[in-house]
LOLO-293655 format. One record per atom (N, C-alpha, C): x, y, z; residue in one letter. Coordinates in steps of 0.1 Angstrom, whole numbers, padded with zeros to 4 digits, always signed. Layout:
// LOLO-293655
XYZa...
//
This chain:
// LOLO-293655
+0008-0012+0000m+0000+0000+0000m+0009+0012+0000m+0004+0023-0007v+0012+0035-0008v+0015+0042+0005v+0026+0048+0007t+0030+0055+0019t+0029+0070+0017t+0029+0078+0028l+0029+0092+0027l+0041+0097+0020l+0053+0091+0022a+0065+0095+0016a+0064+0093+0001a+0058+0083-0004e+0057+0081-0018e+0048+0091-0024e+0037+0095-0017l+0028+0105-0022l+0034+0119-0022l+0044+0121-0013a+0051+0134-0013a+0061+0135-0024a+0067+0123-0027d+0078+0123-0037d+0073+0125-0051d+0065+0115-0056d+0059+0115-0069d+0046+0107-0069d+0035+0114-0066p+0023+0107-0063p+0015+0102-0075p+0017+0106-0087h+0007+0105-0097h+0005+0090-0102h+0015+0082-0103a+0013+0068-0106a+0006+0061-0095a+0009+0064-0082h+0002+0058-0071h-0013+0063-0071h-0016+0075-0074l-0029+0080-0074l-0037+0073-0085l-0031+0070-0097a-0037+0063-0108a-0041+0049-0103a-0032+0043-0096e-0035+0029-0091e-0046+0029-0081e-0047+0039-0072l-0058+0040-0063l-0071+0043-0070l-0071+0051-0081r-0083+0054-0088r-0088+0042-0095r-0079+0034-0100a-0083+0021-0107a-0091+0012-0097a-0089+0014-0084q-0096+0006-0074q-0110+0012-0072q-0112+0025-0075g-0124+0032-0073g-0122+0046-0070g-0131+0055-0071p-0129+0069-0069p-0127+0073-0054p-0131+0063-0045v-0128+0065-0031v-0122+0052-0025v-0111+0054-0019v-0103+0042-0014v-0099+0045+0000v-0100+0035+0009w-0094+0037+0023w-0079+0036+0022w-0072+0045+0027l-0057+0046+0027l-0052+0045+0041l-0046+0033+0045p-0041+0032+0059p-0031+0043+0063p-0023+0047+0053a-0013+0057+0057a-0019+0070+0061a-0031+0073+0056l-0038+0085+0060l-0047+0083+0072l-0051+0071+0074g-0061+0068+0084g-0074+0074+0080g-0076+0074+0067g-0089+0079+0061g-0091+0075+0047g-0101+0081+0041w-0105+0079+0027w-0097+0088+0018w-0093+0083+0006m-0087+0092-0004m-0096+0092-0016m-0100+0104-0020v-0109+0106-0032v-0100+0110-0044v-0100+0102-0054t-0092+0105-0066t-0100+0108-0079t-0113+0105-0079g-0121+0108-0090g-0127+0122-0090g-0127+0128-0102r-0131+0142-0102r-0146+0144-0098r-0155+0136-0103a-0169+0138-0100a-0171+0136-0085a-0165+0126-0079t-0166+0124-0064t-0160+0135-0056t-0149+0140-0061a-0142+0152-0055a-0152+0164-0054a-0158+0166-0066l-0168+0177-0066l-0179+0175-0056l-0184+0163-0055e-0195+0160-0046e-0191+0163-0032e-0179+0159-0028v-0175+0161-0014v-0173+0176-0011v-0166+0183-0021m-0163+0197-0018m-0176+0206-0018m-0186+0202-0026r-0199+0210-0026r-0207+0208-0014r-0206+0197-0007d-0215+0193+0003d-0209+0195+0017d-0209+0208+0022a-0203+0211+0035a-0211+0205+0046a-0224+0202+0044a-0232+0197+0055a-0228+0182+0058a-0224+0175+0048a-0220+0161+0050a-0205+0160+0052a-0197+0169+0046f-0182+0168+0046f-0177+0182+0050f-0173+0183+0063t-0170+0196+0068t-0155+0198+0070t-0151+0211+0071v-0137+0214+0075v-0137+0217+0090v-0149+0219+0096d-0150+0223+0110d-0148+0212+0119d-0135+0208+0122d-0132+0196+0130d-0119+0199+0137d-0118+0195+0149p-0105+0198+0157p-0093+0192+0151p-0094+0183+0142r-0082+0177+0135r-0077+0186+0124r-0085+0196+0119f-0081+0203+0107f-0068+0211+0110f-0057+0208+0102t-0044+0211+0106t-0041+0226+0106t-0046+0234+0096t-0043+0248+0096t-0049+0255+0108t-0061+0251+0112a-0067+0257+0123a-0060+0255+0136a-0053+0243+0137r-0045+0240+0149r-0032+0249+0150r-0029+0256+0139v-0017+0265+0139v-0022+0280+0141v-0032+0284+0133v-0036+0298+0133v-0050+0301+0138v-0057+0290+0143g-0071+0293+0148g-0081+0292+0138g-0094+0295+0142a-0105+0294+0133a-0105+0305+0123a-0109+0302+0111s-0108+0312+0100s-0118+0307+0089s-0119+0315+0078m-0128+0311+0067m-0124+0297+0062m-0111+0293+0063l-0107+0281+0058l-0112+0269+0066l-0115+0271+0079s-0117+0260+0088s-0131+0260+0094s-0140+0268+0089l-0154+0269+0094l-0164+0266+0082l-0176+0262+0086d-0186+0260+0076d-0199+0267+0081d-0209+0268+0072g-0222+0274+0075g-0221+0289+0078g-0230+0294+0086p-0230+0308+0089p-0217+0314+0094p-0209+0307+0102a-0196+0311+0107a-0187+0313+0096a-0187+0304+0086h-0178+0305+0074h-0182+0317+0066h-0195+0320+0064a-0199+0331+0056a-0195+0344+0063a-0196+0345+0077r-0192+0357+0084r-0177+0360+0082r-0169+0350+0082h-0154+0351+0081h-0151+0355+0066h-0158+0349+0057r-0153+0350+0043r-0159+0362+0036r-0171+0366+0039e-0178+0376+0030e-0171+0390+0030e-0165+0394+0041p-0158+0407+0040p-0146+0407+0030p-0142+0396+0026f-0130+0395+0017f-0134+0391+0002f-0147+0389+0000v-0151+0384-0014v-0150+0395-0024v-0156+0407-0021e-0157+0417-0031e-0143+0422-0036e-0133+0424-0027p-0120+0429-0032p-0113+0419-0040p-0117+0406-0040f-0110+0396-0048f-0117+0392-0061f-0127+0400-0064k-0134+0397-0077k-0125+0402-0089k-0126+0396-0101p-0117+0399-0112p-0115+0414-0115p-0125+0421-0116r-0124+0435-0120r-0117+0443-0109r-0120+0440-0096a-0114+0447-0085a-0099+0444-0084a-0096+0431-0086v-0082+0427-0085v-0074+0434-0096v-0078+0434-0108h-0071+0440-0119h-0069+0455-0117h-0080+0462-0112a-0079+0476-0110a-0069+0479-0098a-0070+0472-0088a-0062+0475-0076a-0048+0470-0077a-0045+0459-0083f-0032+0453-0082f-0025+0450-0095f-0031+0452-0107g-0025+0449-0119g-0012+0456-0121g-0012+0469-0118e+0001+0477-0120e+0011+0473-0110e+0007+0471-0097t+0016+0467-0087t+0023+0454-0090t+0016+0444-0095v+0022+0431-0099v+0032+0433-0110v+0029+0440-0120r+0039+0442-0131r+0051+0450-0126r+0048+0460-0118r+0060+0468-0113r+0069+0460-0105r+0063+0451-0096e+0072+0443-0087e+0079+0432-0095e+0072+0426-0105a+0079+0416-0113a+0091+0422-0121a+0089+0434-0126d+0100+0441-0133d+0111+0445-0123d+0108+0449-0111r+0118+0453-0101r+0127+0441-0098r+0120+0429-0095l+0128+0417-0092l+0136+0413-0104l+0131+0414-0116l+0139+0409-0127l+0150+0419-0130l+0149+0432-0127d+0160+0441-0129d+0172+0436-0122d+0171+0430-0110g+0182+0425-0103g+0188+0412-0108g+0179+0405-0116l+0183+0392-0121l+0189+0392-0135l+0184+0401-0143v+0188+0401-0158v+0203+0400-0160v+0211+0408-0154p+0226+0407-0157p+0232+0394-0153p+0226+0386-0145r+0233+0375-0139r+0234+0363-0148r+0224+0361-0157g+0224+0350-0166g+0219+0337-0160g+0217+0337-0147a+0212+0324-0141a+0206+0328-0127a+0197+0320-0123a+0190+0323-0110a+0182+0311-0106a+0177+0311-0094e+0168+0301-0088e+0155+0309-0087e+0146+0306-0096l+0134+0315-0098l+0123+0313-0088l+0123+0302-0080r+0113+0301-0070r+0115+0311-0059r+0127+0311-0053r+0129+0320-0042r+0135+0333-0046r+0141+0334-0058d+0146+0347-0063d+0135+0356-0069d+0124+0349-0073f+0114+0357-0081f+0100+0354-0076f+0095+0341-0078a+0081+0338-0075a+0077+0341-0061a+0085+0336-0051g+0081+0338-0037g+0081+0353-0033g+0092+0361-0036p+0092+0375-0033p+0080+0382-0040p+0077+0379-0052l+0066+0386-0059l+0053+0383-0052l+0050+0371-0048a+0038+0368-0041a+0037+0374-0027a+0049+0375-0020a+0049+0381-0007a+0047+0396-0008a+0053+0403-0017v+0051+0417-0018v+0036+0420-0021v+0031+0413-0031v+0017+0415-0034v+0008+0413-0022v+0010+0402-0015m+0001+0400-0003m+0003+0410+0008m+0015+0415+0009a+0018+0425+0019a+0010+0438+0016a+0009+0441+0003e+0002+0453-0001e-0013+0450+0000e-0018+0438-0004v-0032+0435-0002v-0037+0437+0012v-0029+0431+0021l-0033+0431+0036l-0029+0445+0043l-0021+0453+0036g-0017+0465+0043g-0005+0463+0052g+0003+0453+0051l+0015+0450+0059l+0027+0457+0053l+0025+0469+0048t+0036+0475+0040t+0048+0479+0048t+0047+0480+0061g+0059+0483+0069g+0067+0471+0073g+0062+0459+0069t+0069+0447+0073t+0078+0442+0062t+0091+0439+0065p+0100+0434+0055p+0095+0422+0048p+0097+0421+0035v+0093+0409+0027v+0100+0396+0033v+0112+0398+0037a+0120+0386+0042a+0112+0381+0055a+0107+0390+0063a+0100+0385+0075a+0087+0378+0071a+0080+0384+0061i+0067+0377+0057i+0070+0363+0052i+0080+0362+0044l+0084+0349+0038l+0088+0339+0049l+0095+0344+0059a+0099+0336+0071a+0086+0331+0078a+0077+0340+0081w+0065+0336+0088w+0057+0325+0080w+0056+0328+0067y+0049+0319+0058y+0055+0305+0058y+0069+0305+0057d+0076+0292+0057d+0073+0284+0070d+0074+0291+0081a+0072+0285+0094a+0058+0279+0096a+0048+0287+0091i+0034+0282+0092i+0032+0270+0083i+0038+0270+0071v+0037+0259+0061v+0043+0247+0067v+0055+0248+0073r+0062+0237+0079r+0054+0231+0091r+0048+0240+0099a+0040+0235+0110a+0028+0227+0105a+0021+0232+0095v+0009+0224+0089v+0014+0211+0083v+0025+0211+0076d+0030+0199+0070d+0034+0189+0081d+0040+0193+0092r+0043+0184+0103r+0031+0178+0108r+0021+0186+0111l+0008+0180+0116l+0002+0170+0106l+0003+0173+0093t-0003+0164+0083t+0004+0150+0083t+0018+0151+0086h+0025+0138+0087h+0024+0131+0101h+0015+0137+0109g+0013+0131+0122g+0023+0135+0133g+0031+0145+0131d+0041+0150+0140d+0035+0161+0148d+0043+0166+0158d+0039+0178+0166d+0042+0190+0157d+0034+0201+0159a+0036+0213+0151a+0049+0220+0153a+0055+0217+0164g+0068+0224+0167g+0065+0238+0173g+0075+0246+0174t+0074+0260+0180t+0075+0271+0170t+0081+0269+0158e+0083+0279+0149e+0070+0285+0143e+0061+0276+0139g+0049+0280+0133g+0041+0289+0143g+0038+0285+0155p+0031+0294+0165p+0038+0307+0167p+0051+0307+0168a+0059+0319+0170a+0057+0328+0158a+0057+0323+0146a+0055+0331+0134a+0041+0337+0134a+0031+0329+0138y+0018+0334+0138y+0016+0345+0149y+0023+0344+0160a+0023+0355+0170a+0029+0368+0164a+0040+0367+0156a+0046+0379+0150a+0036+0385+0140a+0029+0376+0132l+0019+0381+0123l+0008+0388+0130l+0003+0383+0141r-0008+0389+0148r-0003+0403+0152r+0009+0405+0157e+0014+0418+0160e+0014+0428+0148e+0018+0423+0137a+0018+0431+0125a+0004+0435+0121a-0005+0425+0122v-0020+0428+0119v-0025+0439+0128v-0022+0438+0141a-0026+0448+0151a-0021+0462+0147a-0008+0462+0142g-0002+0475+0138g-0009+0481+0126g-0013+0472+0117t-0020+0476+0105t-0034+0482+0108t-0041+0475+0117l-0054+0480+0121l-0053+0493+0129l-0043+0495+0137d-0041+0507+0144d-0038+0519+0134d-0030+0516+0124a-0026+0526+0114a-0038+0531+0106a-0048+0522+0103g-0060+0525+0097g-0060+0529+0083g-0050+0525+0075h-0049+0528+0061h-0061+0523+0053h-0067+0532+0046a-0080+0528+0039a-0078+0518+0028a-0066+0517+0023d-0064+0507+0012d-0061+0493+0016d-0060+0492+0030s-0057+0478+0035s-0069+0470+0035s-0068+0458+0030l-0080+0449+0030l-0084+0446+0044l-0074+0445+0053l-0078+0442+0067l-0085+0453+0074l-0081+0466+0071v-0088+0477+0077v-0102+0478+0071v-0104+0475+0058r-0118+0475+0053r-0126+0464+0059r-0120+0453+0061a-0127+0441+0067a-0131+0445+0081a-0122+0452+0088a-0125+0456+0102a-0137+0465+0102a-0138+0474+0093a-0148+0484+0092a-0162+0478+0089a-0161+0466+0083d-0174+0458+0081d-0181+0455+0094d-0173+0453+0104g-0178+0451+0118g-0181+0437+0122g-0180+0427+0112r-0184+0413+0116r-0172+0406+0122r-0160+0410+0120l-0148+0403+0126l-0140+0412+0135l-0136+0406+0146g-0127+0413+0156g-0113+0411+0152g-0104+0418+0159p-0089+0417+0157p-0084+0402+0157p-0088+0394+0166p-0082+0380+0166p-0087+0372+0153p-0100+0375+0149e-0105+0368+0137e-0098+0374+0124e-0096+0387+0124l-0089+0393+0113l-0075+0387+0112l-0068+0385+0123a-0055+0379+0123a-0055+0365+0118a-0064+0357+0122s-0065+0343+0117s-0067+0343+0102s-0076+0351+0097n-0079+0352+0083n-0067+0358+0075n-0060+0367+0081a-0048+0373+0075a-0038+0362+0073a-0036+0353+0083a-0027+0342+0082a-0031+0333+0070a-0044+0330+0069v-0048+0321+0059v-0046+0328+0045v-0049+0341+0044l-0047+0347+0031l-0033+0348+0027l-0024+0351+0037l-0010+0351+0035l-0005+0338+0031l-0009+0328+0038f-0005+0314+0036f-0009+0310+0022f-0022+0312+0018g-0027+0308+0005g-0022+0317-0006g-0021+0330-0003g-0016+0339-0013g-0002+0338-0017g+0006+0334-0008i+0020+0331-0012i+0022+0317-0017i+0017+0307-0009e+0019+0293-0013e+0013+0290-0027e+0000+0294-0029t-0006+0291-0041t+0001+0298-0053t+0004+0310-0051t+0010+0318-0062t+0024+0314-0065t+0032+0312-0055e+0046+0308-0057e+0047+0295-0064e+0038+0285-0060a+0038+0272-0066a+0033+0273-0080a+0023+0281-0082m+0016+0282-0095m+0026+0288-0105m+0034+0298-0101i+0044+0303-0111i+0056+0294-0113i+0061+0288-0102a+0072+0278-0104a+0068+0266-0112a+0057+0260-0109n+0053+0249-0117n+0050+0252-0131n+0044+0263-0134a+0041+0267-0148a+0054+0270-0155a+0064+0276-0149l+0077+0278-0156l+0083+0265-0159l+0083+0256-0149l+0089+0243-0151l+0082+0236-0163l+0069+0235-0164h+0063+0228-0175h+0065+0235-0188h+0065+0248-0189v+0066+0255-0201v+0081+0254-0206v+0091+0255-0197l+0105+0255-0201l+0109+0241-0205l+0101+0231-0203r+0105+0217-0207r+0102+0215-0222r+0095+0225-0228e+0091+0224-0243e+0099+0235-0250e+0108+0231-0259l+0116+0240-0267l+0107+0249-0275l+0109+0262-0274g+0102+0272-0283g+0088+0276-0277g+0084+0270-0266l+0070+0273-0262l+0069+0287-0256l+0079+0292-0248p+0078+0306-0243p+0075+0316-0254p+0081+0315-0266a+0079+0325-0276a+0064+0324-0282a+0059+0312-0283r+0046+0309-0287r+0036+0315-0277r+0038+0314-0264l+0029+0319-0254l+0030+0334-0254l+0041+0340-0256l+0042+0355-0257l+0034+0360-0268l+0033+0353-0279a+0026+0358-0291a+0011+0355-0290a+0006+0348-0280d-0008+0344-0280d-0012+0344-0265d-0019+0355-0261a-0023+0357-0247a-0033+0346-0243a-0042+0341-0252d-0051+0331-0248d-0044+0318-0246d-0034+0315-0254l-0026+0303-0252l-0018+0303-0239l-0013+0315-0235l-0006+0316-0222l-0016+0313-0211l-0028+0318-0212d-0038+0316-0201d-0041+0301-0200d-0042+0294-0212n-0045+0280-0212n-0034+0272-0207n-0021+0276-0210a-0010+0269-0204a-0009+0270-0189a-0013+0281-0184i-0013+0282-0169i-0024+0273-0163i-0036+0273-0169e-0046+0263-0165e-0042+0249-0166e-0035+0246-0177e-0030+0232-0179e-0019+0228-0168e-0011+0238-0165s-0001+0236-0154s-0008+0233-0141s-0018+0241-0138l-0026+0239-0126l-0032+0225-0125l-0037+0221-0137r-0043+0207-0137r-0032+0197-0135r-0021+0198-0142l-0011+0188-0141l-0004+0187-0127l-0002+0198-0121e+0005+0199-0108e-0001+0210-0099e-0012+0208-0093p-0018+0219-0084p-0009+0221-0073p-0007+0234-0069g+0002+0237-0058g-0003+0231-0045g-0016+0230-0043a-0022+0223-0031a-0027+0210-0036a-0021+0199-0032a-0024+0186-0038a-0036+0180-0032a-0040+0183-0020v-0051+0177-0013v-0058+0188-0004v-0071+0185-0002v-0079+0192+0009v-0086+0182+0017v-0087+0185+0030d-0093+0175+0039d-0107+0179+0043d-0115+0169+0044r-0129+0171+0050r-0131+0160+0060r-0142+0161+0068y-0145+0152+0078y-0160+0149+0077y-0164+0136+0076a-0178+0132+0075a-0186+0136+0087a-0197+0143+0086t-0205+0147+0097t-0215+0136+0101t-0217+0126+0092r-0226+0115+0095r-0222+0103+0086r-0228+0092+0088d-0226+0081+0079d-0232+0084+0066d-0224+0082+0055v-0229+0086+0042v-0223+0076+0031v-0231+0074+0021d-0226+0066+0010d-0220+0075+0000d-0207+0072-0004l-0200+0080-0013l-0194+0072-0024l-0199+0073-0036a-0194+0065-0048a-0194+0050-0044a-0204+0045-0038g-0206+0031-0035g-0198+0027-0022g-0192+0036-0015v-0185+0033-0003v-0192+0038+0009v-0192+0031+0020r-0199+0036+0032r-0188+0043+0041r-0190+0056+0041v-0181+0065+0049v-0187+0067+0063v-0180+0065+0074g-0185+0066+0087g-0185+0080+0092g-0194+0083+0101a-0194+0096+0108a-0180+0099+0114a-0174+0110+0112g-0161+0113+0118g-0149+0109+0110g-0152+0102+0099d-0140+0097+0091d-0134+0109+0083d-0120+0108+0083l-0113+0117+0074l-0115+0114+0059l-0119+0124+0051v-0120+0122+0037v-0111+0132+0030v-0100+0127+0025t-0090+0136+0018t-0093+0136+0003t-0096+0148-0002v-0098+0149-0016v-0084+0152-0023v-0080+0143-0032s-0068+0145-0039s-0071+0154-0051s-0068+0167-0050l-0069+0175-0062l-0060+0171-0073l-0048+0166-0069a-0039+0161-0079a-0045+0149-0087a-0051+0140-0079g-0057+0129-0085g-0069+0132-0094g-0078+0141-0089a-0090+0145-0097a-0086+0152-0109a-0075+0159-0109n-0070+0167-0121n-0064+0158-0132n-0062+0145-0128r-0057+0136-0138r-0067+0124-0140r-0079+0127-0138d-0089+0117-0140d-0091+0115-0155d-0087+0103-0160p-0087+0101-0174p-0101+0101-0181p-0111+0099-0172g-0125+0100-0178g-0129+0115-0181g-0121+0124-0177v-0123+0139-0179v-0112+0144-0188v-0100+0140-0185f-0088+0146-0192f-0081+0134-0199f-0083+0132-0212p-0076+0122-0220p-0061+0124-0219p-0054+0113-0219d-0039+0114-0218d-0035+0123-0207d-0039+0120-0195p-0039+0130-0184p-0025+0134-0179p-0015+0126-0182d-0001+0129-0177d+0006+0138-0186d+0000+0142-0197r+0007+0150-0207r+0004+0165-0205r+0014+0173-0206f+0012+0188-0205f+0009+0192-0219f-0004+0196-0221d-0009+0200-0234d-0015+0214-0234d-0008+0224-0239v-0012+0237-0238v-0025+0240-0246v-0028+0231-0255h-0041+0232-0263h-0052+0224-0257h-0051+0219-0245r-0061+0210-0240r-0074+0219-0239r-0085+0214-0245p-0097+0223-0246p-0104+0224-0232p-0103+0215-0223n-0110+0216-0210n-0101+0218-0198n-0089+0224-0201a-0080+0226-0190a-0086+0234-0178a-0095+0243-0181r-0101+0251-0170r-0111+0242-0161r-0113+0230-0164l-0120+0221-0155l-0111+0216-0143l-0099+0220-0143q-0090+0217-0132q-0096+0222-0119q-0092+0215-0108l-0097+0218-0095l-0086+0223-0085l-0076+0230-0091a-0065+0234-0082a-0069+0244-0072a-0079+0252-0074f-0084+0261-0064f-0096+0256-0056f-0097+0242-0056a-0108+0236-0049a-0122+0239-0055a-0132+0238-0048h-0146+0240-0054h-0156+0242-0042h-0168+0246-0045g-0178+0248-0035g-0176+0260-0026g-0181+0259-0014p-0180+0270-0005p-0166+0275-0002p-0156+0266-0003h-0142+0269+0000h-0134+0271-0012h-0140+0274-0023y-0132+0278-0035y-0123+0289-0031y-0111+0289-0036c-0100+0298-0032c-0105+0313-0035c-0106+0321-0025v-0111+0335-0026v-0101+0343-0034v-0088+0339-0034g-0078+0347-0041g-0074+0341-0055g-0082+0333-0061a-0079+0326-0073a-0076+0336-0085a-0084+0347-0085h-0082+0356-0096h-0069+0364-0095h-0066+0367-0082l-0053+0374-0080l-0041+0365-0083l-0042+0352-0080a-0032+0343-0083a-0030+0341-0098a-0041+0341-0105r-0040+0340-0120r-0033+0353-0126r-0037+0364-0121l-0031+0377-0125l-0016+0376-0123l-0012+0372-0111e+0003+0372-0108e+0010+0362-0117e+0004+0350-0119a+0011+0340-0127a+0012+0345-0142a+0001+0350-0147r+0002+0355-0161r+0012+0366-0162r+0012+0375-0153t+0022+0387-0154t+0036+0382-0152t+0038+0373-0143a+0051+0367-0140a+0057+0360-0152a+0049+0351-0158l+0054+0343-0169l+0058+0353-0181l+0049+0362-0184r+0051+0371-0195r+0064+0379-0193r+0065+0384-0180a+0077+0392-0177a+0090+0384-0179a+0090+0372-0174c+0102+0363-0176c+0105+0360-0190c+0095+0357-0198f+0097+0354-0212f+0102+0367-0220f+0097+0378-0216e+0101+0391-0223e+0115+0395-0219e+0119+0393-0207r+0131+0400-0202r+0143+0390-0200r+0140+0377-0201l+0151+0368-0199l+0153+0360-0212l+0160+0365-0222p+0161+0359-0235p+0168+0345-0234p+0162+0336-0242g+0168+0322-0241g+0166+0315-0228g+0156+0319-0221l+0153+0313-0208l+0151+0298-0209l+0159+0290-0201r+0158+0276-0201r+0161+0270-0188r+0157+0258-0185l+0161+0251-0173l+0176+0248-0173l+0182+0249-0161d+0196+0245-0159d+0197+0230-0159d+0204+0224-0169p+0205+0210-0170p+0213+0204-0159p+0221+0212-0152d+0230+0207-0141d+0222+0206-0128d+0211+0213-0127l+0203+0214-0115l+0189+0210-0118l+0186+0198-0119p+0172+0194-0123p+0162+0197-0113p+0150+0200-0117s+0139+0204-0108s+0127+0195-0110s+0120+0192-0099a+0108+0184-0100a+0099+0188-0087a+0086+0189-0089p+0078+0192-0077p+0078+0181-0067p+0077+0186-0054r+0077+0176-0043r+0067+0182-0033r+0062+0173-0024g+0054+0177-0013g+0041+0169-0012g+0037+0166+0000l+0025+0158+0003l+0013+0167+0001l+0013+0178+0008v+0001+0187+0007v+0004+0199-0003v+0015+0205-0003f+0019+0216-0011f+0030+0211-0021f+0027+0213-0034r+0037+0207-0044r+0043+0218-0053r+0056+0218-0053k+0063+0228-0061k+0078+0223-0061k+0086+0227-0071p+0100+0223-0070p+0107+0230-0059p+0115+0223-0051p+0122+0229-0040p+0131+0241-0045p+0136+0239-0058a+0144+0250-0064a+0141+0249-0079a+0141+0260-0086l+0139+0261-0100l+0151+0269-0106l+0161+0261-0109a+0174+0267-0115a+0172+0269-0130a+0175+0281-0134v+0174+0284-0149v+0186+0292-0153v+0187+0293-0166r+0198+0301-0173r+0191+0309-0184r+0198+0320-0188w+0194+0327-0200w+0206+0335-0205w+0204+0342-0216q+0215+0349-0222q+0217+0363-0215q+0226+0363-0205g+0227+0375-0197g+0236+0386-0204g
//
């Protein structure tokens, strides 16, 4: 039977084997059910009454407390609704389009003369961190500190997922973030998403801090992984960057196809609230039900030749990288804007951009999947 280490290293063949057994399979390594079929994944994520995130075992809540990510029903709506309007497509483009391009260019200004770089941490991560700092109004906080907090929180969640203790770094990082959020609220800058959410009146400072942690966590993790994975897939195909630069629609589809092939968040967890039949399997009340977004995105019944990166795939947008249902990623439009801008800027400003053959890259991770490093070269 597949182990958690195998799923973290290269899960896709193992997920295909599990899917061949059925869309829902008991996985001893998880101590729960693994959903690998797309239709069943949608069923679980749409039905918060039967499959909830509101459970003491939910790992992110154990690090940062209750938030829109770990609540359902009216409590979830109260936490989420103040953040919905600012993340709609038109609002995102108007508020952050120029910022994203300016920051991408600033980061590339420092890289262009070098002829080589590690683009995950030299480019994708800092870009995502700066944008999220501006979104939340944490503009007085150094980007290095924000990235350090995020790294510590991610490690704590990952440790809990593997069945280990969360450690001390994650809670300490969250304490530092709470202080920064308090400073932002005290400053009262009108363009801060947190200040506007506070003015809404439904969330107090502790709840704003927990949701800030979730937005920071998702806004950096999702976007950094999205950019790094997309660059990795595109640069594996000779001549593809030039084709994407010449065709904006094809670039967008390439990003969707990359999300399908390797979603930055590989799984989402739910807990059965009652005994329920799911795709012919009897799931017991309280059982862990882990939805494999990576598995659903390679369901061959939906995506023919699912292991192939195909920039012309007509249904690439059916990918579930941002989840679905009430917990669909609130920042999905911002993440897409950042990825599109980042890839275009790299292809425009780094001539001859290619993967470094001496430093191969591949995504890793049980919950969050991206290359640990993305070494590239260009004509400096």
